[in-house]
N, C-alpha and C positions, 0 to 999 in steps of 0.2 A: 504493500500500500504506500510505500515511499514514492514510487514512481509517479502516480498522478499528481503528487505535490509539486513536481517540477513543472508540469503543465499549468497548474494553478498559478505558480510564480510567473510563468511566462505570460499568462493572461493578465496578470497584474500590470504589465507594461501598457495595456490599453488605458490605464489611468495615468501613468507617469510619462509615457512616450506615445501619445495617440497619433501624432503625425507620422512617426516612424512605422507604426503598425498599419495605418491606412495605406502607406506606400507598399507594404508587403501584401496587401490585398489585390493589387493590380494584376499580377500574373495569375493568381488563384481565380479571379473572376473570369479571365479569358479562357482558362482551361475548363472552368465549370460550365461555360456555355457549350463546349464540345461534349462534355459528359452528359449534360441534360439532353442534348439532341440525340445522342445514342440511346439514352434511357427511354425517351419517348418512342423511338422506332421499335425498341424491344417490347415495350408494353403493348404496342399496337399489334405486334406479331406473335406474342408469346403463346396465345391460345392455339394458333395454327402450328407453332413449333412443337408444343407439348403433344398435341394430337398426332402429329407426324412421328414423334419419338415413341409413342405408346400404342402402336397398332394392336398389340396383344390384349389391350384392355377394351377393345371395341365391343366384345361380346359379354363383358362383365355386367353385373347389376349396376343400375344407374348410380346408386349411392357410392359403391366401391370405386367405380370408374371416375366419378367426380372427385372423390377424396384423393386418389392417386395423382390425378392430373393437376389438381390444385396444389398439392404438396410439391410436385415436380416443378410446376410453374413458379411457385414461391422460391424454390431452390435456384432456378435459373436466374430469377431477378436478383437474389442475394449473391449468387456467384458473379453476376455482372457488376454488382456494387463493390464486391471485394476486388475484382480486377480493376474496376474504374478507380477505386480509392488508391490502389497501388500505382496505376497509370497516372492518375491525377498528381500524386506526389512526385513521380518521376518527371512528368512534363513541367509541373510548376517549379521544381527545383532547378531544372535545366533552363527554362525560359526566364525564370525570375532570379537567376544567379546574382546579378548585380544588386537587386533589391534585398535579397536575403543575406548577401555579404555585408550590407550595411547594418542589418539587424544583428548579425553575429558579432561584428566588430564593436557595435555599441554595447551589446551585452557583455562582451569581454572587458570593455573599459569600466562598466558599472561594477563588475566583480573585482576589479583591481588587478594589479600586476601588469606585466608586459603583454601587449597584444601582438601575437605573431604576425609578421609581415607577409608571410606566404599564405596562399590559399589554394584550394584544389584547382582553380581555374575553370574556364568555360568548358573546354574539351574534356577535362577529367570529370566534370559534373555531368556532361552529356553521356559519357560512357557509363558512369554509375547509374544515370537515369535509365538508360536502355537495359542494363542488367536488372534493375529494380522492376521495370515494366515487364520484362520477360519472366521474371520470377513470379510476379503477380498474375500473369496469364496462366502459368503452370499451376499456381495455387488455386485459381478459379476453376480450372478443369478438375483438380483434385477434389474440391468441394462438391462439384457436380457428381463425380463418381461416388464419393462417400454417401451422397444423398440417395443413391439408388439402393442402399442397404435397407432392408425392411425395418419398420418400426422406429429404430433409433438413428437412421441415416441422416435425416435432416438436422436433428439436434447436434449430432456429432460433427457433421460438416460445418455447421455454423460456428460452434465453439472452436474447433481446430482452425477454421479459416480466420477468425478474428485473432486468435492467439498467435498463430504463425505470422500472419501479415503484420500484426502489431510489433512483433519482435524484429522483423525485417525493416519495418518503417523506423523504429527506434535506432537501429544500427545505422541506417542511411542518414538520419538527421544528426546523430552524434558525430558522424564521420568528419564533418567539416572542421570542427574544432580540433580533432585529432590529426587530420591530414595537414592542417596548417602548421602543426608542430613536427612535420616531417615523418610521421608514422606510416609504415606500409600496412598492408591488409593484416598480416600476422600480428603486428604490434597493436593494431586497433582491436583485434579480436581478444588479445590478452587483456587490454584495459576493460573491455566490456564484460569480461568474466569476473571482474572484481566485485560486481553486485548484479548478478543476473536477475534477481527479483525486481530491483528498481528499474532496470532497463526494460524488462517485460511489462511491468506495471505502467511505465510511461508510454510505451508503444501501444498497449491495448487501450488505454484511456484516450490517446490521440486517435486511434483507429475508430473507436466508437463515436467520437465526436465527428469524424469524417463521414460517418454513415447518416448523420442527421442532416436534413436539407439545409443548405447554406452553411453548415457547420464547418466544412473544410475551409471556406473562404475566411471566416473569422478566426479560426483556430490555427491555420497554417503559420502566420507570422509568430504567434505565441509558441507554437511547437518548435520553431527554429530557436527562439530565445530559451525555452525550457531545455532543449537538447544541449545548448551551450552550457547552461548551468549544471546539467547532469554530467557533461563531459568534464567540467572543471572539478566537480566533486569526485568523480572516478579517478582522475589524475592525482588527487590528493590522498587517495586510499593507499594503504600499504601494499606493496607489490613490487616485483622486479621490474625496473624501468625497461621499456622496450628498446631504448637506445643502447643501454648497457648490454642487453641480450644480443643485439646486432654486432656490437663491438667485440664481444666474446667469440661469436661465430667468425 
């Protein structure tokens, strides 16, 4: 439960730095328009899609057929939202890199200490965004497959989808502060392991906010700030410094 606290601290910047947070909404709004367009198309076609995917239920009793198709239709929509939330984050972080870089730098200054001069850069952010989008797509397919399990499939798919996507989301958001300190992927993973619970809690809380209509637009700038706060706390935790590990190797 420590993880959601970082998101709440990030949301506190709406009170102290409203102009900065409004700036961070610009790329999120643009990406949201694309996501909403895709969702509208899906909602218009989901009935036909589910009927096409369940020909075996055509001869079932009306109640059983309706129950299966409604459950599958719900799962398809939720799977789209999971994929959309991951794709949203990837696109927003890539397109809005200059905006979120300002939020990150300002948060670093507020926390005190030296602000790293280096950042991941546009192309590095673009590559990470593509990896995150691809992972989100695979995760969405996995949610759909799990949903086909009888009785518990939908619930298991939803829970695992939110948990796994939240963990991936947290790792991506925290990576900016760590990359700016010259850490490679292995070093970043080492830092994230210092408090797996907080990282997961932060990611799940952010992911759930993203599933709320317009939640991603308001929460995305706060998530960047909260992730910076989480990264700083993780770096202060006891643990073998990644730079030292590299020098030994």
